ROLUM-362797 format. One record per residue (C-alpha): y negated, x, z negated. Coordinates in nm, 3 decimals, padded with zeros to 5 digits. Example, Ala and Ser with C-alpha at 12.3 -4.5 7.8 and 13.67 -1.06 7.14 Angstrom:
2
+---------+---------+---------+
!      yy !      xx !      zz !
+---------+---------+---------+
!  00.450 !  01.230 ! -00.780 !
!  00.106 !  01.367 ! -00.714 !
+---------+---------+---------+
END
This chain:
408
+---------+---------+---------+
!      yy !      xx !      zz !
+---------+---------+---------+
!  00.422 !  00.504 !  00.949 !
!  00.168 !  00.332 !  01.178 !
!  00.413 !  00.292 !  01.463 !
!  00.171 !  00.465 !  01.701 !
!  00.327 !  00.754 !  01.901 !
!  00.075 !  01.036 !  01.928 !
!  00.028 !  01.376 !  02.089 !
! -00.106 !  01.597 !  01.811 !
! -00.128 !  01.934 !  01.982 !
! -00.203 !  02.076 !  02.327 !
! -00.220 !  02.457 !  02.309 !
! -00.283 !  02.502 !  02.683 !
! -00.586 !  02.273 !  02.681 !
! -00.928 !  02.444 !  02.674 !
! -01.214 !  02.214 !  02.573 !
! -01.587 !  02.283 !  02.612 !
! -01.750 !  01.992 !  02.421 !
! -02.109 !  02.086 !  02.504 !
! -02.028 !  02.063 !  02.876 !
! -01.810 !  01.755 !  02.847 !
! -01.525 !  01.927 !  03.028 !
! -01.173 !  02.053 !  02.964 !
! -00.923 !  02.262 !  03.162 !
! -00.546 !  02.288 !  03.162 !
! -00.347 !  02.498 !  03.410 !
! -00.650 !  02.521 !  03.639 !
! -00.708 !  02.145 !  03.640 !
! -01.055 !  02.032 !  03.531 !
! -01.093 !  01.709 !  03.332 !
! -01.436 !  01.550 !  03.300 !
! -01.558 !  01.357 !  02.997 !
! -01.488 !  00.987 !  03.052 !
! -01.180 !  01.037 !  03.269 !
! -00.884 !  00.824 !  03.168 !
! -00.569 !  00.996 !  03.041 !
! -00.235 !  00.837 !  02.957 !
! -00.034 !  00.986 !  02.670 !
!  00.339 !  00.952 !  02.612 !
!  00.373 !  01.010 !  02.240 !
!  00.753 !  01.018 !  02.259 !
!  00.776 !  01.308 !  02.506 !
!  00.437 !  01.473 !  02.459 !
!  00.352 !  01.428 !  02.827 !
! -00.008 !  01.364 !  02.936 !
! -00.087 !  01.197 !  03.270 !
! -00.420 !  01.204 !  03.450 !
! -00.536 !  00.848 !  03.511 !
! -00.369 !  00.519 !  03.421 !
!  00.004 !  00.465 !  03.463 !
!  00.198 !  00.138 !  03.425 !
!  00.285 !  00.054 !  03.065 !
!  00.586 ! -00.128 !  02.923 !
!  00.676 ! -00.258 !  02.579 !
!  00.925 ! -00.041 !  02.393 !
!  01.276 ! -00.171 !  02.453 !
!  01.503 ! -00.281 !  02.172 !
!  01.750 ! -00.004 !  02.100 !
!  02.092 ! -00.166 !  02.120 !
!  02.268 !  00.144 !  01.990 !
!  02.033 !  00.164 !  01.691 !
!  02.105 ! -00.195 !  01.595 !
!  02.479 ! -00.135 !  01.633 !
!  02.453 !  00.170 !  01.406 !
!  02.260 ! -00.028 !  01.147 !
!  02.517 ! -00.308 !  01.159 !
!  02.783 ! -00.053 !  01.069 !
!  02.565 !  00.097 !  00.796 !
!  02.446 ! -00.222 !  00.623 !
!  02.769 ! -00.294 !  00.428 !
!  02.731 !  00.042 !  00.253 !
!  02.372 ! -00.019 !  00.139 !
!  02.304 ! -00.147 ! -00.212 !
!  01.934 ! -00.054 ! -00.227 !
!  01.705 ! -00.332 ! -00.109 !
!  01.446 ! -00.247 !  00.155 !
!  01.111 ! -00.426 !  00.164 !
!  00.791 ! -00.350 !  00.354 !
!  00.429 ! -00.275 !  00.274 !
!  00.232 ! -00.538 !  00.467 !
! -00.120 ! -00.677 !  00.436 !
! -00.136 ! -00.917 !  00.731 !
!  00.087 ! -01.189 !  00.879 !
!  00.140 ! -00.970 !  01.187 !
!  00.262 ! -00.679 !  00.976 !
!  00.485 ! -00.918 !  00.781 !
!  00.639 ! -01.057 !  01.101 !
!  00.696 ! -00.707 !  01.234 !
!  00.857 ! -00.598 !  00.907 !
!  01.087 ! -00.899 !  00.905 !
!  01.194 ! -00.821 !  01.262 !
!  01.289 ! -00.471 !  01.146 !
!  01.509 ! -00.617 !  00.873 !
!  01.279 ! -00.600 !  00.570 !
!  01.404 ! -00.814 !  00.282 !
!  01.057 ! -00.903 !  00.158 !
!  00.720 ! -00.743 !  00.097 !
!  00.711 ! -00.486 ! -00.180 !
!  00.336 ! -00.424 ! -00.156 !
!  00.064 ! -00.652 ! -00.021 !
! -00.273 ! -00.481 ! -00.077 !
! -00.538 ! -00.748 ! -00.125 !
! -00.840 ! -00.519 ! -00.087 !
! -00.777 ! -00.477 !  00.286 !
! -00.850 ! -00.847 !  00.327 !
! -01.200 ! -00.797 !  00.184 !
! -01.307 ! -00.546 !  00.449 !
! -01.310 ! -00.800 !  00.732 !
! -01.655 ! -00.865 !  00.876 !
! -01.701 ! -01.221 !  00.750 !
! -01.584 ! -01.130 !  00.397 !
! -01.789 ! -00.817 !  00.325 !
! -02.120 ! -01.003 !  00.274 !
! -01.956 ! -01.216 !  00.005 !
! -01.798 ! -00.913 ! -00.162 !
! -02.143 ! -00.757 ! -00.171 !
! -02.292 ! -01.075 ! -00.314 !
! -02.027 ! -01.056 ! -00.584 !
! -02.125 ! -00.697 ! -00.659 !
! -02.496 ! -00.789 ! -00.674 !
! -02.449 ! -01.112 ! -00.873 !
! -02.693 ! -01.129 ! -01.165 !
! -02.590 ! -01.467 ! -01.305 !
! -02.256 ! -01.642 ! -01.368 !
! -02.355 ! -01.897 ! -01.103 !
! -02.408 ! -01.629 ! -00.836 !
! -02.075 ! -01.467 ! -00.922 !
! -01.895 ! -01.803 ! -00.916 !
! -02.035 ! -01.885 ! -00.571 !
! -01.921 ! -01.552 ! -00.426 !
! -01.578 ! -01.582 ! -00.586 !
! -01.531 ! -01.935 ! -00.453 !
! -01.603 ! -01.823 ! -00.097 !
! -01.365 ! -01.529 ! -00.134 !
! -01.102 ! -01.763 ! -00.281 !
! -01.094 ! -01.961 !  00.045 !
! -01.044 ! -01.645 !  00.250 !
! -00.775 ! -01.508 !  00.018 !
! -00.582 ! -01.834 !  00.006 !
! -00.557 ! -01.848 !  00.385 !
! -00.456 ! -01.481 !  00.399 !
! -00.181 ! -01.539 !  00.145 !
! -00.059 ! -01.850 !  00.325 !
! -00.018 ! -01.654 !  00.646 !
!  00.180 ! -01.376 !  00.481 !
!  00.396 ! -01.607 !  00.268 !
!  00.469 ! -01.821 !  00.574 !
!  00.574 ! -01.515 !  00.775 !
!  00.810 ! -01.408 !  00.494 !
!  00.935 ! -01.759 !  00.416 !
!  01.224 ! -01.747 !  00.172 !
!  01.170 ! -01.379 !  00.089 !
!  00.975 ! -01.220 ! -00.200 !
!  00.613 ! -01.117 ! -00.143 !
!  00.468 ! -00.886 ! -00.409 !
!  00.089 ! -00.905 ! -00.417 !
! -00.109 ! -00.626 ! -00.582 !
! -00.440 ! -00.744 ! -00.723 !
! -00.759 ! -00.555 ! -00.639 !
! -00.717 ! -00.179 ! -00.681 !
! -01.014 !  00.021 ! -00.543 !
! -01.353 !  00.056 ! -00.714 !
! -01.625 ! -00.186 ! -00.606 !
! -01.845 !  00.080 ! -00.448 !
! -01.587 !  00.121 ! -00.169 !
! -01.709 ! -00.213 ! -00.032 !
! -02.064 ! -00.081 !  00.006 !
! -02.213 !  00.141 !  00.277 !
! -02.268 !  00.505 !  00.184 !
! -02.556 !  00.593 ! -00.049 !
! -02.724 !  00.787 !  00.232 !
! -02.706 !  00.491 !  00.470 !
! -02.835 !  00.246 !  00.209 !
! -03.117 !  00.479 !  00.109 !
! -03.234 !  00.509 !  00.470 !
! -03.228 !  00.130 !  00.513 !
! -03.408 !  00.078 !  00.182 !
! -03.680 !  00.326 !  00.274 !
! -03.722 !  00.137 !  00.603 !
! -03.811 ! -00.175 !  00.402 !
! -03.476 ! -00.361 !  00.396 !
! -03.487 ! -00.546 !  00.061 !
! -03.114 ! -00.630 !  00.056 !
! -03.030 ! -00.266 !  00.130 !
! -03.263 ! -00.163 ! -00.153 !
! -03.076 ! -00.388 ! -00.399 !
! -02.741 ! -00.259 ! -00.273 !
! -02.863 !  00.100 ! -00.298 !
! -02.962 !  00.053 ! -00.663 !
! -02.624 ! -00.109 ! -00.736 !
! -02.434 !  00.157 ! -00.544 !
! -02.606 !  00.431 ! -00.746 !
! -02.499 !  00.256 ! -01.066 !
! -02.139 !  00.224 ! -00.942 !
! -02.110 !  00.577 ! -00.801 !
! -01.847 !  00.796 ! -00.970 !
! -01.768 !  01.166 ! -00.963 !
! -01.395 !  01.096 ! -00.943 !
! -01.339 !  00.735 ! -00.835 !
! -00.961 !  00.777 ! -00.817 !
! -00.960 !  00.802 ! -01.196 !
! -01.256 !  00.573 ! -01.253 !
! -01.344 !  00.205 ! -01.281 !
! -01.072 !  00.055 ! -01.063 !
! -00.741 ! -00.128 ! -01.082 !
! -00.656 ! -00.297 ! -01.409 !
! -00.979 ! -00.166 ! -01.567 !
! -01.192 ! -00.350 ! -01.313 !
! -00.974 ! -00.662 ! -01.324 !
! -00.991 ! -00.693 ! -01.703 !
! -01.365 ! -00.629 ! -01.732 !
! -01.445 ! -00.852 ! -01.431 !
! -01.182 ! -01.122 ! -01.503 !
! -01.335 ! -01.359 ! -01.250 !
! -01.188 ! -01.141 ! -00.973 !
! -00.843 ! -01.151 ! -01.139 !
! -00.850 ! -01.530 ! -01.174 !
! -00.978 ! -01.585 ! -00.820 !
! -00.707 ! -01.371 ! -00.660 !
! -00.419 ! -01.512 ! -00.863 !
! -00.541 ! -01.870 ! -00.818 !
! -00.560 ! -01.813 ! -00.441 !
! -00.201 ! -01.686 ! -00.440 !
! -00.070 ! -01.974 ! -00.651 !
! -00.262 ! -02.235 ! -00.452 !
! -00.135 ! -02.088 ! -00.124 !
!  00.225 ! -02.110 ! -00.248 !
!  00.171 ! -02.466 ! -00.371 !
!  00.032 ! -02.581 ! -00.035 !
!  00.317 ! -02.417 !  00.155 !
!  00.578 ! -02.585 ! -00.065 !
!  00.411 ! -02.918 !  00.011 !
!  00.447 ! -02.832 !  00.382 !
!  00.821 ! -02.770 !  00.342 !
!  00.821 ! -02.390 !  00.320 !
!  00.991 ! -02.171 !  00.059 !
!  00.724 ! -01.921 ! -00.057 !
!  00.831 ! -01.664 ! -00.315 !
!  00.517 ! -01.489 ! -00.442 !
!  00.511 ! -01.218 ! -00.707 !
!  00.201 ! -01.061 ! -00.858 !
!  00.140 ! -00.715 ! -01.003 !
! -00.148 ! -00.526 ! -01.158 !
! -00.238 ! -00.166 ! -01.064 !
! -00.324 !  00.154 ! -01.254 !
! -00.192 !  00.047 ! -01.593 !
! -00.195 !  00.316 ! -01.862 !
! -00.141 !  00.117 ! -02.182 !
!  00.067 ! -00.186 ! -02.293 !
! -00.248 ! -00.359 ! -02.423 !
! -00.382 ! -00.374 ! -02.068 !
! -00.065 ! -00.553 ! -01.960 !
! -00.085 ! -00.793 ! -02.255 !
! -00.443 ! -00.888 ! -02.163 !
! -00.358 ! -00.928 ! -01.794 !
! -00.052 ! -01.138 ! -01.871 !
! -00.259 ! -01.366 ! -02.095 !
! -00.503 ! -01.420 ! -01.807 !
! -00.214 ! -01.491 ! -01.571 !
! -00.050 ! -01.737 ! -01.807 !
! -00.367 ! -01.948 ! -01.811 !
! -00.302 ! -02.017 ! -01.443 !
!  00.076 ! -02.030 ! -01.477 !
!  00.033 ! -02.326 ! -01.711 !
! -00.141 ! -02.509 ! -01.427 !
!  00.069 ! -02.399 ! -01.130 !
!  00.397 ! -02.283 ! -01.281 !
!  00.501 ! -01.920 ! -01.337 !
!  00.582 ! -01.657 ! -01.078 !
!  00.723 ! -01.306 ! -01.140 !
!  00.459 ! -01.089 ! -01.308 !
!  00.483 ! -00.712 ! -01.291 !
!  00.295 ! -00.387 ! -01.310 !
!  00.270 ! -00.077 ! -01.102 !
!  00.382 !  00.241 ! -01.271 !
!  00.153 !  00.502 ! -01.119 !
!  00.008 !  00.687 ! -01.418 !
!  00.224 !  00.935 ! -01.610 !
!  00.130 !  00.759 ! -01.935 !
!  00.265 !  00.428 ! -01.809 !
!  00.591 !  00.600 ! -01.718 !
!  00.615 !  00.755 ! -02.064 !
!  00.541 !  00.419 ! -02.232 !
!  00.781 !  00.222 ! -02.013 !
!  00.979 !  00.097 ! -02.313 !
!  00.666 ! -00.072 ! -02.453 !
!  00.551 ! -00.214 ! -02.119 !
!  00.887 ! -00.341 ! -01.991 !
!  00.927 ! -00.635 ! -02.234 !
!  00.593 ! -00.773 ! -02.111 !
!  00.681 ! -00.791 ! -01.740 !
!  00.944 ! -00.902 ! -01.491 !
!  00.933 ! -00.589 ! -01.277 !
!  00.803 ! -00.236 ! -01.232 !
!  00.681 ! -00.108 ! -00.896 !
!  00.641 !  00.268 ! -00.881 !
!  00.328 !  00.368 ! -00.690 !
!  00.442 !  00.720 ! -00.612 !
!  00.127 !  00.809 ! -00.417 !
! -00.094 !  00.802 ! -00.728 !
!  00.189 !  00.905 ! -00.961 !
!  00.238 !  01.221 ! -00.755 !
! -00.135 !  01.298 ! -00.749 !
! -00.170 !  01.255 ! -01.125 !
!  00.148 !  01.445 ! -01.207 !
!  00.045 !  01.741 ! -00.990 !
! -00.327 !  01.715 ! -01.065 !
! -00.415 !  01.708 ! -00.696 !
! -00.589 !  01.474 ! -00.455 !
! -00.421 !  01.380 ! -00.127 !
! -00.767 !  01.372 !  00.032 !
! -00.832 !  01.736 ! -00.054 !
! -00.486 !  01.892 ! -00.082 !
! -00.461 !  01.945 !  00.294 !
! -00.686 !  02.247 !  00.247 !
! -00.419 !  02.438 !  00.057 !
! -00.085 !  02.253 !  00.055 !
!  00.036 !  02.381 !  00.395 !
! -00.022 !  02.740 !  00.283 !
!  00.141 !  02.667 ! -00.054 !
!  00.453 !  02.547 !  00.126 !
!  00.442 !  02.834 !  00.376 !
!  00.425 !  03.091 !  00.095 !
!  00.702 !  02.924 ! -00.105 !
!  00.485 !  02.814 ! -00.397 !
!  00.598 !  02.456 ! -00.335 !
!  00.932 !  02.394 ! -00.159 !
!  00.777 !  02.104 !  00.038 !
!  00.468 !  01.883 !  00.050 !
!  00.507 !  01.645 ! -00.249 !
!  00.273 !  01.389 ! -00.091 !
!  00.527 !  01.343 !  00.190 !
!  00.857 !  01.384 !  00.005 !
!  00.924 !  01.275 ! -00.352 !
!  00.921 !  01.559 ! -00.603 !
!  01.255 !  01.503 ! -00.775 !
!  01.212 !  01.763 ! -01.050 !
!  00.880 !  01.637 ! -01.188 !
!  00.777 !  01.298 ! -01.052 !
!  01.142 !  01.201 ! -01.012 !
!  01.206 !  01.282 ! -01.375 !
!  00.917 !  01.056 ! -01.481 !
!  01.055 !  00.783 ! -01.258 !
!  01.409 !  00.814 ! -01.396 !
!  01.281 !  00.815 ! -01.755 !
!  01.072 !  00.503 ! -01.696 !
!  01.362 !  00.316 ! -01.535 !
!  01.610 !  00.407 ! -01.808 !
!  01.377 !  00.327 ! -02.097 !
!  01.235 !  00.020 ! -01.924 !
!  01.578 ! -00.133 ! -01.858 !
!  01.691 ! -00.049 ! -02.209 !
!  01.394 ! -00.246 ! -02.345 !
!  01.427 ! -00.526 ! -02.088 !
!  01.773 ! -00.552 ! -01.927 !
!  01.644 ! -00.810 ! -01.675 !
!  01.373 ! -00.573 ! -01.547 !
!  01.363 ! -00.523 ! -01.169 !
!  01.241 ! -00.186 ! -01.041 !
!  01.110 ! -00.087 ! -00.700 !
!  00.906 !  00.181 ! -00.525 !
!  00.613 !  00.116 ! -00.292 !
!  00.449 !  00.451 ! -00.217 !
!  00.465 !  00.638 !  00.114 !
!  00.783 !  00.800 ! -00.016 !
!  00.952 !  00.462 !  00.017 !
!  01.028 !  00.529 !  00.384 !
!  01.107 !  00.901 !  00.364 !
!  01.482 !  00.957 !  00.401 !
!  01.539 !  01.217 !  00.127 !
!  01.322 !  01.026 ! -00.118 !
!  01.515 !  00.707 ! -00.045 !
!  01.841 !  00.892 ! -00.108 !
!  01.712 !  01.006 ! -00.448 !
!  01.622 !  00.655 ! -00.568 !
!  01.915 !  00.473 ! -00.406 !
!  02.123 !  00.458 ! -00.726 !
!  01.821 !  00.416 ! -00.954 !
!  01.608 !  00.132 ! -00.817 !
!  01.664 ! -00.222 ! -00.696 !
!  01.454 ! -00.175 ! -00.383 !
!  01.221 !  00.053 ! -00.195 !
!  00.925 ! -00.056 !  00.017 !
!  00.790 !  00.122 !  00.325 !
!  00.546 !  00.061 !  00.608 !
!  00.697 ! -00.176 !  00.869 !
!  00.773 !  00.103 !  01.114 !
!  00.966 !  00.300 !  00.850 !
!  01.185 !  00.008 !  00.742 !
!  01.463 !  00.109 !  00.983 !
!  01.458 !  00.466 !  00.848 !
!  01.475 !  00.338 !  00.491 !
!  01.765 !  00.103 !  00.571 !
!  01.965 !  00.384 !  00.730 !
!  01.885 !  00.635 !  00.453 !
!  01.987 !  00.382 !  00.187 !
!  02.317 !  00.318 !  00.368 !
!  02.385 !  00.692 !  00.396 !
!  02.321 !  00.728 !  00.022 !
!  02.565 !  00.444 ! -00.043 !
!  02.832 !  00.613 !  00.169 !
!  02.787 !  00.942 ! -00.016 !
!  02.813 !  00.764 ! -00.350 !
!  03.135 !  00.587 ! -00.248 !
!  03.287 !  00.919 ! -00.137 !
!  03.205 !  01.080 ! -00.469 !
!  03.355 !  00.781 ! -00.647 !
!  03.670 !  00.816 ! -00.437 !
!  03.638 !  00.470 ! -00.279 !
+---------+---------+---------+
END
């Protein structure tokens, strides 16, 4: 879903890395020579050829104009930057279903302050780092809210563990042994933060509740950004959600923190991701506490299957080839297992809170068969900007099928 056409295989190409040369059909290519790839056709040209922006597909837009009246499922986009938001809007996204705030922290001028936050030994040091990060986050949010003016923007608070913002232990150790005092301090902290299984470790709601300064900083930045935009004449529509919830008490604590700021700025929709099986099973207890659920099917699939997307590539293709799995569940939603959890959570959640909105924001949100499965179950799906068109068409096709079955 990156929108980058690519050539992923070239069987006729023979590469000799140690010599810096390659051959194809008797033609020798030297290391450093420029090649031009056409990811749409798979053609490779020697040297540079003239480039042109992809043309708008008139027929595609005509097809979508015919399809739109049959679509009841909303389609939003996953976007973390104003550019992604603008691109998504151009593709017809009806808002942002997932804005991942951690990506904003990895920019070069922010990382030193994230690391100061991690190393903070006093409340004053933590407050200074958070205040600097607040300024960055507020401007980020303003850019995204401005790009999606008048449409909902769902912001997920910090999800990954803190050690992801540090260099590797090996790199820090080498720098520390070379006499770098800051690297030595970071190395000691990184060792303390290191986890055997960080996906299931100190991240998401767990981190946000036990380091509430991060929670308050991020939400205050979002609310302040919306306030400033309203004063400038814009119509920002922010929403906020917390990740990796497994228990209603976590949601209660997070909502109490949020309401401290809502009393100052006014409320915005508050929701939770449903990405642990336990959260799905306890949906009836969580739903009355929130305005919406957003199903994070990437993590929900991993936890339901007991596999890691980072490691499953070693065996999943063979599993599918040998018929042990009918398809790769990290690419297409597993309707029998994960889909059952999703359906249960929606039904019990809406029974407990009839006003509950429900959406999906995993990679499955742009996969056509997955979209068809959730079309009559959810209020919206959210996909990467370049999969928005696919999701819109798949949702319309699902609507047409439903109307045929209903005899309309």
